[in-house]
DODREN-624684 format. One record per residue: residue in one letter; x, y, z of N, C-alpha, C, O, CB in turn. Coordinates in steps of 0.001 Angstrom, whole numbers, plus 500000, padded with zeros to 6 digits. Atoms other than C-alpha are relative to their C-alpha. Glycine has a CB too. Layout:
N
AXYZXYZXYZXYZXYZ...
This chain:
275
X499081499455498997681416187589410360501415499998499446501877498984498922499931499188501320X498655499900500521684879188839409400501001499308500907500694498891502024500380501446499815X498954500691499234688159187351410532500335500733501288500549500094502318501259499846499157X499678499219498798688868190219412987498919499844501067499215499708502254500172501486499643X501090500172499042685409189914414558500039498622500653499766498475501845498656500211499311X499913501365499470685883186157414932501100499891501047500920499254502085500254498998498864X498889500042499061689239186634416637499639500723501303499985500267502393501254500628499370X500433499258498815687745189230418997499073499160500851499191499138502076499308501300499600X500938500854499276684943186835419912500729498871500712500395498522501844498951499429499046X499224501087499390687453184046420560500731500488501231500753499812502260500999499416498997X499265499462498856689537186284422824499070500264501191499430500003502339500723501293499601X500959499725498927686425187353424793499577498711500697499485498643501923498766500729499445X500398501299499427685350183749425249501125499403500841500898498801501890499604499014498880X498848500536499285688851182806426305500155500684501352500426500034502362501278500169499168X499873499267498747688954185561428918498907499586500988499163499429502182499939501512499741X501097500414499128685535184557430262500246498612500580500015498364501764498679500018499234X499712501359499536686544180909430444501102500000501052501034499270502041500400499106498822X498905499912499053689778181843432213499520500561501337499935500100502401501123500866499433X500537499404498777687881184000434705499183498979500793499300498878502015499134501224499663X500812501024499343685415181196435421500897498933500624500656498486501745499018499357498997X499083501025499496688266178700435809500725500470501257500881499713502215501017499622498922X499321499458498824690112180970438228499052500082501203499431499774502333500574501390499686X500983499913498919686938181561440240499731498621500604499639498473501823498687500619499482X500224501359499519686321177816440456501197499482500781501040498781501781499700499070498835X498796500431499304689934177218441468500070500616501392500374499928502367501246500372499193X499983499331498706689736179811444244498946499427500945499184499266502142499779501496499819X501062500601499199686438178329445420500424498643500533500183498310501694498720499865499179X499538501331499603687961174861445482501071500087501075501055499333502049500539499239498790X498940499827499009691043176072447354499436500420501341499898499963502386501014501024499523X500633499553498762688838177819449904499305498842500693499416498676501908499000501125499721X500689501157499430686726174692450378500999498994500553500807498445501639499105499332498947X498990500965499565689811172482450606500645500447501294500914499631502175501068499810498921X499367499482498793691338174756453227499100499836501207499578499517502296500366501462499823X500922500122498869688196174685455388499678498549500303499395498206501451498714500764499720X500373501391499801687541170973454867501156499157500501500930498109501107499471499422498722X498850500811499635691074169743455498501081500868500629501977501339499929500551499261498774X498973499204499346693112171625458085501332499270500015501371498047499883499578500348501419X498691500616499869696834171011458388500073499346501374500038500052502382501148501046499805X500111500694498715696895168333461120501141500271500972501040499935502152499915498541499760X498879499722499104700248169488462503500182501491500250501241501920500710501275499420499430X499920498553499832699487173216462621498874500455500936497694500282500629499909500731498619X500984499632498986697751174615465705499005501036499495497806500916499750500699500527501230X500904498941500451696330177720464042499031499496498942497866499894498915500797501177499452X500874500582501019694971175758461095498906499151500647497742499222500253500819499150499010X500972500831499301693290173272463442498989500856500757497789500581500733500709499050500963X500897499114499257691873176046465608498979500642499058497783500651499349500806501090500739X500884499348500960690445177877462575498939499032499487497773499398499340500807500563498831X500931501010500502688864174668461291498931499670501035497745499614500710500756498730499605X500957500332498938687254173787464636498992501117500199497800500861500374500732499722501314X500884498864499766685833177272465044498994500184498870497815500441499117500815501266500173X500903499781501133684390177542461546499053498821499787497912499010499365500806500248498731X500812501193500250683095173962461372498964499754501089497831499372500796500892498789499873X500874500373498890681571173562464829499415501202500740498615501021501658500758499139500969X500575498823499360680786177147465837500451500213501425499783500917502183498532499907499972X499455499825498664682912176937468987501116501042499957501578501434498885500522498654500566X498831499136499887685616179278470229501110499212500681500853498485501641499668501308500793X498861500698499417689094177926471009501065501020500397501554501779499560500579498954499007X498894499183499502691616179771473185501138499068500389500903497947500840499556500889501215X498841500835499692695160178473473707501026500763500813501278501940500559500637499478498720X498872499461499269697905179105476229499731501342500642498782501499501411501156500117499102X500066498677499387698413182739477164498648500679499798498258501534500593501092500875499441X501315499407500243695028183634475655499019499672501137498035500385501336499438499504498656X500894500432498926693425181801478602500288500720501315499485500655502245500117498500500201X499583499397498736695270183810481266499035501084500473498905501323501674501389500583499860X500917498916499643692718186626481160498626499485500430497748500280500764499843500950498826X501291500589499614689859184197481971500218499173501262500489497976501164499396499114498840X499683500721498754690284183250485655499019498867500273497813499018500077500002500966501182X500814501149499615689009179843486763500087499869501519501065499335502042500478498677499277X499970499940498545688122180251490436500013498601500616499282497707500192498803500790500519X499932501259499279689053177434492783500953498994499404501111497901499947498664499404500073X499087500921500663691561175848490419501332500698499726501393501917499564499382499468498686X498685499488500365695266176259489733500224499677498529500597498558498175501133499386500902X499829500199501446695427176730485968501401500439499611501765501602499788498925500791499184X498612499725500373698986176534484687500098500172498491499791499267497715500939498864500482X499930499679501422699590178211481372501329499571499407501381499163498246499789501491499781X498691500418500476703296177447481071500492498802500804500319498764502022501006501160500088X499514501182499281704875174105481938501202500340500865501881501343500641500364498886499016X498856499830499128707473173775484658501006498884499741500659497832499204499564500016501479X499014501059500097710709171842484688500971500160498852501093501237498266499316498707499874X498884499990500944713493170919482278499599500467498614500362501173497954500601498632499906X500422499696501373711474171301479065499206501299499874498637501577498819499171498866499466X500838498806500019709801174591479988500392500964498887499523501454498166500075500706501334X499558499047501019711933176790477703499672499497498596499244500260497730501507500256500127X500312500559501321711500174441474774498511500080499719498105500400498602500475498544499901X501451499925500166707738174307475338499558501435499723498689501671498884499288499457501248X500362498606500200707539178100475575500376500456498600499634501207497966500675500884501044X499575499632501353709499178468472336499048499437498952498865500027497887501425499503499734X500920500623500959707025176140470636498670500733499928497916500566498969499762498544500370X501256499250500009704143178445471580498803499073499957498766498062500658499958500951498817X501230500793500068700738177067470649500183498650499316499270497824499323498939500776499279X499766501297500635702336174185468734499882498867501011499585497731500639501381499970499338X500053501053498994702395172301472025498595499472500201498413498441500848500544500505501309X501381500435499852698595172031471827499483499225498783498298498898498721499119501197500250X500451500665501226698495170298468428499340498660500307498267498365499780501177499795499041X500568501321499691697894166827469888498641500131500679497721499369500379500959499198500898X501284499780499333695120168132472140498955500501499015497795500096499093500158500998501152X500927499530501033693533169968469205499529498843499127498364498798498732500664501079499130X500375501171500786693578166711467246498997499135500754498034498637500170501242499178499642X500955500776499188691851164893470121498663500710500074497611500074500010500550499767501420X501246499228499958689307167692470374499248499869498685498028499706498685500287501482500302X500605500178501328688648167451466631499314498634499920498169498532499477501076500134498879X500580501337500041688090163701466941498747499895500851497785499233500461501015498980500457X501169500053499115685669164194469846498822500757499404497702500246499405500345500574501376X501101499188500528683620166970468215499398499373498744498212499551498463500487501422499692X500453500524501293683374165096464922498924498932500122498252498632499135501168499436499245X500986501079499864681127162364466362498607500525500355497656499747500419500458499010501063X501302499425499672678302164762467274499230500335498716499838500510497659500171501267500877X500797499679501192675410165507464883500359501366499422500873502239500121498513499961500338X499739498732500680675751168305462351499241501133500699498082500968501081499593499914498501X500555498796499361675079171755463848499785499842501501499201500730502123498690500364499350X500237500247498586675072170270467358500516501141500872499801501615501755500652498697500416X499387499010499121677425172843468873499466501414499752499661502305500578501505499983499819X500636498707500236675594175749467274498755500173500868498247501285501020499635500148498523X501241499950499239672620174872469470500179500501501431499197500765502125499378498643500026X499778499512498643674276175993472699499473501421500166498957501769501227501486499947500347X500408498609499886673467179624471943498606500296499483498082501387499706500960500845499284X501322499747500581670146179220470160498922500095501071498878499284501996499642498904499005X501149499806499100667062180494471998500419500010501472499686499525502334498959498901499770X499562499886498614669091181169475135500848501252500149501196501901499163500792498743500443X499171498829499762671093183920476755501490499673499914502324500556500116499678500592501357X498601500425500002674326181925476373500681500244498662500045500234497608500095498537500355X499178500047501197677152182345473906500255498539499648499984497645500450501337500771500204X499636501361500355678289179283472005501154499518500868501802500312501551500372499910498516X499022500640499138680669176886473707501414500509499718501772500788498574499943498490499826X498612499567500142684276177945474364500917498982500661500678498566501794500209501408500618X498993500917499469687260175605474840501277500784500288501747501549499446500278498830499004X498773499337499603690323176856476723501063498935500244500929498120501157499783500881501266X498952501011499931693478174785476231501165500535500818501779501540500462500468499590498584X498936499567499089696006175068479062500956498828500228500704497707499788499408500513501362X499014501057499775699053173127480215499571499045501107499686497829500952501349500608500342X500433500847498897697702171855483536498833500645500739498677501866500750501165499735500965X501061499545499103694656172097485791500146499191501287500141497961501261498555499822499352X499830500680498715695102171315489494499007500534501023498622501704501003501439500169500518X500851499625498881692859171327492528500350499122501192500275497896501113498494499869499631X499652500731498776693938170349496047501035498904499735500934497794500257498744499385500621X498930500947500282697033168642494684499676498954498953500535498141498609500377499321501237X500395500973501014695079166624492101500080500631498613499677501778498423498573499472500274X499935499518501377695740166994488381498749499546499254498422498359499245501286499487499287X501260500281500676692533167205486336500177500061498483501046500767497970498916500991500452X499954499986501464691923166533482662499177501121499400499511501647498339499521498683499455X500865498957500529689144169068482220499084500544501073498838499890502087499185499474498837X500915499349499069686813171454483999498975500796499209499311501472498237500767500918500992X501036499164500597683496172999483039499759501192500902499655501038502119498688499201499776X500222498778499242682945176594484123498971500848499269498917500849498039501324500783500203X501006499152500627680094179012483527499825501269500824500119501302502019498653499249499856X500261498742499313679188182546484394499481501019498995500068501208497930501276500524500709X500586499042500926676990185169482808499557499303498723498779498351498767500996501119499680X500391500570501291676647184371479118500967498917499508500714498273498491499908501101498965X498958500869500539679759182222478810499974498605500604499825498436501815501351500619500228X499989501410499646679891178425478904501357499450499577501596499250498386498812499215499318X498606500316500301683540177309479143500365498562500353499855497995501319500912500949500738X499391501287499679685402174009479020501514500171499938502069500496498888499513498872499019X498539499979499937689041173978480156500512498580499776499985497629500354500504500571501372X499399501302500267691177171113478830501501500083500233502157501019499777499694499532498555X498574500036499711694652170165480073500748499285498876500266498295498325500262499305501350X499246500473501167697318169484477455500241498490500025500030497814499018501333500722499921X499657501421499937698335166025478670498960499154500738499111497937500839501337499836500666X500940500750499187695295165071480739498635499781499395497839499013499937499835500670501264X501358500062500558692280165441478471499905498926498921500293499152497775499590501369499420X500241501069500962691438162154476795498579500147499444497809501000499884500202498596500659X501279499863500701688412161589474564498816499927500955497891500734500855499868498922498936X501131500139499092686115160414477356499881501219500898498770501634501229500140498733500845X500035498794499162687096163426479496499389501174499239498677501991499822501418500365500484X500572498913500813686188165770476629498487499849499934497761500825500121500607500004498565X501453500233500033682737164173476265499375500265501364498266500792501453499693498556499552X500466499775498625682352164301480054499747501493500247498707501874500783501035499456501019X500148498561499788682914168066480116498941500592499065498248501539499435501345500708499790X501049499530500914680684168580477077498630499756500618497730500584500481500105499291498623X501297500221499359677851166959479028499727501061501057498613501579501134499944498602500629X500209498962498987678372169392481920499495501293499349498599501955499874501312500267500780X500446498800500720678011172235479394498591499819499462497787500751499503500962500328498850X501344500289500491674949170573477858498982500132501126497909500708500949499939498591499387X500924499969498866673367170191481282499686501438500403498535501781500675500589499230501194X500216498596499657673867173862482063499071500663498995498203501450499370501334500751500061X500859499444501048672263174760478726498567499487500142497620500259499988500555499646498606X501338500584499825669321172377479334499263500680501147498074500982501041500099498481500259X500615499394498820668686173902482762499586501452499767498721501973500472500956499928501171X500435498640500339668450177365481207498550500005499536497812500954499803500904500601498910X501377500114500498665213176193479549499080499291500989497899499618501098499988499259498675X500821500829499114664031173674482147500729499782501324501440498789501474499667498637499331X499286500106498714665313174254485714499704498726500778500480498348501656499659501175500858X500384501211499269663532171104486921500318498724499232499836497649499591498524500039500320X499795501131500918664853168803484196500520498750500701500154497641500313500965500396498906X499343501166499412666879166535486510499532499707501432500219499025502192501499500206499990X500503500202498635664750166556489655499758498523500317499863498120501476498708500783500200X500337501406499758663853162872489215501195499064499833501028497845499855498893499571499065X498831500828500301667407161654488581500281498962501087500571497806500780501218500881499813X499607500894498913667997160127492011499112498756500093499495497755500698499966500749501315X500873501181499982665066157774491527500562498880499136500086497746499209498596500369499521X499390501007500868667241155947488981501132499245500693501704498321500114500523500656498736X498924500651499246669777154925491660499457498869500868498247498765501066500737501026500873X500456501071499094669669151874493956499314500579501235499660501673501681501188499112500428X500719499549498820667319152194496910500973500201501161501757499311501490498899498993500383X499150499700498859669080153879499827501379500523499644502169500831500536500147498793500823X498669499507500385672093155000497806500134501492500294499188502256500098500264499733498503X499698498587499761673716158320498814501345500324499353502311499582499524500023500326501535X498741499582500621676383160144496819501028500328501077500681500822502149499778501223499075X498934499885499001679742160306498600500505501431500176500900501814501277501155499107499618X499419498667499937680819163864497769501510499981500125502111501022500391499415500753501146X498561500166499763684398162530497948500778499998498687500815498990497980500269498699500771X499232499895501237686570163774495076501385499358500105502110499311499112500145501453499612X498677500606499850689657162034496503500132498704499211501228498157499088500288499737501463X499933501195500848688740159051494333500934500224498824501540499279498320498603499614499495X499075499679501088690721160858491625501426499728500436502207499115499708499845501467499559X498643500157499504693841160901493774500341498524500176501491498123499993500175500749501322X499747501421499788693442157202494516500093499198498724500407498008498764498937499427500852X499879500697501273693389156335490824498868499047499707498974498218498803501268499260499962X501111500927500178690042154559491115498855500599499188497798499985499046499486499556501344X501115499318500666688000157053489102499547499283498742498428499513498285500391501417499655X500379500694501235688008154769486024499525498572500242499260497838499291501168499982499045X500541501322499717686882151622487808498539499926499556497820500924499594500127499671501503X501398500225500381683603150163486571499357499176501106499470497950501104499882499274498599X500427500686498783681851149312489850498855499014499823498905497916500378499607501000501000X501173500856500110678512147828488812499097500530498896499479501411498126499237499923501347X500940499619501058675472148185486592499480501418500170499088502037499180498835499037499970X500675498735499748674258151401488209500829501223499632500268502282499352499619500080501433X499114498865500219677306153632487618501037499655498937501566498544498910500689500413501314X499083500254501107679548154006484562501421499802500497502114498887500052499953501145498998X498706500131499347682707154535486636499851500430501451498849501041501824501090500843499273X500054499682498574683496154967490325499792501491500242499122501883501197501274499540500688X500089498540499884683762158725489838498546500486500004498240501534500573500764500665498852X501401499620500077680026158833489136499278499943501334498156500438501446499303499125499029X500638500095498689679288158084492802500204501254500842499679501337501952500532498799500744X499698498799499217680553161525493919498762500867500180498403501221501303501111500809499328X501248499226499931677416163507493062499224499777498705499737499172497764500285501533500227X500843500316501156674586163449490570500478500673498719500250500144497631498573500409500279X499475499350501196676247165929488196501081499147499343501101498972498124500559501382500347X498933500854500537679304163687487845499436498655499538499940498063498583501101499779501062X500661501239500404677054160632487646499477500134498567499736499276497724498842499652500975X500548499796501342675250162047484605501112500167498960501023499635497853499080501226499985X498916499767500959678485163188482971500751498714499671501185498529498535500973501038500546X499298501258500261680096159752483362499152499066499141499682498331498308500370499311501321X500886500823500839677047158025481869500066500487498553500162499684497625498530500049500526X499937499458501352677123160367478885501361499719499362501430499363498185499723501509500017X498669500301500534680891159942478477500107498564499545500709498281498509501065500286501038X499998501410500397680415156173478399499190499793498723499583499012497856499436499123501132X500834500106501193677650156552475811500772500364498735500573499754497684498778500894500135X499285499514501169680013158393473480501177499130499600501662499250498475500476501381500248X498800500775500356682874155866473612499832498483500119500594497740499500501140500429500872X500107501438499761681631152438474742499264499286498861498336499826498259499284499744501324X500671500833500990680666149664472340498666499489500556498454499449501768500904498817499584X501320500483499582677126148284472400500097498785500909499269498607501802499157499661498785X499859501197499176678376145029473908500208500338501470499816499569502348501156499160499500X499749499590498609679457146939477041498696500280500735498608500079501946500898501245500041X501267499577499396675888148099477661499008498848500193498036498997500934499363501071499143X501004501058500001674114144770477215499650499501501394498490499192501669500480498852499171X500250500517498649674500143674480837499764501113501015499876500887502220501168499142500452X500173498849499118673766147141482257498638500682499760498601501812499274501150501010499786X501333499417500255669996147762482084499736501284500784499050502178500288498928498988500340X500234498783499211670038150365484879500734501195499394500212502310499392500449499791501459X499275498923500669672696152407483096499303500413498708499283501595498363501438499571499707X500738499663501221670694152198479874498782500861500337498407501746499567499560498714499256X501149499189499574667717153606481786500455501431500299499770502388499941499315499374501255X499450498671499744669868156509482991500306500716498683500029501906498532501272499901500865X499651499407501287671094157083479449498757500498499265498757501603498724500752498986499135X501239499578500662667560157197478032499453501277500638498947502162499947498943498878500066X500442498800499282666680159755480700500786501227499512500195502271499235500178499816501538X499166498884500444669636161971479662499651500437498582499516501630498307501473499618500075X500284499668501396668862161782475965498617500636499844498409501497498989500100498745499130X501345499405500025665203162577476616500056501471500427499385502316499835499035499208500928X499894498623499531666161165725478532500805500877499037500589502087498959500636500029501379X499168499241500945668716166749475903499261500311498706499566501306498049501273499228499686X500651499888501310666375166352472928499369501365499718499532501867498607498949498951499885X500632498705500322664390169650473278500993501080499586500640501977498821499213500491501187X498993498996500335667621171663473020500899499538498872501167500290497936500837500335501217X498950500467500910670045169480471070499480499073498911500262498593498091501073499293500782X500576500826501046667656167467468908500069498514500321500742498090501261500695500269498701X500064501445499790666954163764468640501086499244499269501203498030499437498668499482499571X498955500669500758669895163028466333501025499336500911501598498304500560500687500985499081X499015500528499071672134162421469329499628498597500437500505497787500738500135500911501211X500470501296499538670004159426470265499944498961498888499460497850499103498645500145500622X500122500925501129670318157815466835500783498718500237500460497675499668500480500665498717X499233501204499713672903155404468205499667499389501338500453498608501875501453500300499947X500359500483498675671035154657471429499946498472500028499612497824499036498653500587500433X499863501447499871671452151136472734498682499336500363498625498115500510501047499664501043
């Protein structure tokens, strides 16, 4: 091989190596961008949540076109800081997006993709708003459904981790009932003999919704109706330490019931940490 041919071969190899290196760099940058969103950027967090968990996230004004009947959904804050909040746009939801990220991250892989599988429903949608009110009470979150859409509304300053899990259960329950309308018919047999749900949502206004009344109910709020009872048990499952459950055999029985009904749709991975 002559000197010119050798130089040509070297240049070709160099170009190929450079092309491969650039391709690997772009691949790495793409992976890094999807694996590590900017924690202080609302759009970056939204993009990450949507691509990683298969959910849809709407923020602020984007939620105005989706009416939530029976509730006063406030898209813009009121008061002294309203102009500053409006100027910040979706940045005001960064903290809530971070909490949502933390909540979704504890579920099994592909969990949220299962909402739409083998059903007429779309995947789960989260709508982030400034406030949610009903009858003068400020709420942290609300589950809403209609047609193909399964929605969870979250309030900017009111949605804590347990509230997010609580609303996720409501969405799970709706999805479960699409396949098995009779799934929860036996739920009331798990309550104390003679117990009747109160139907009284004013417990929220009284500030007693987070009380832990006894072994049968996770919090006082669970005594309102069976839907809230199940959601509070599931919310406790997602945040409480095992030591909290040791003296609550009736609640553990309720939890096993929920996980058994969830398994056909959402898999058995959710029960891997069962108490």
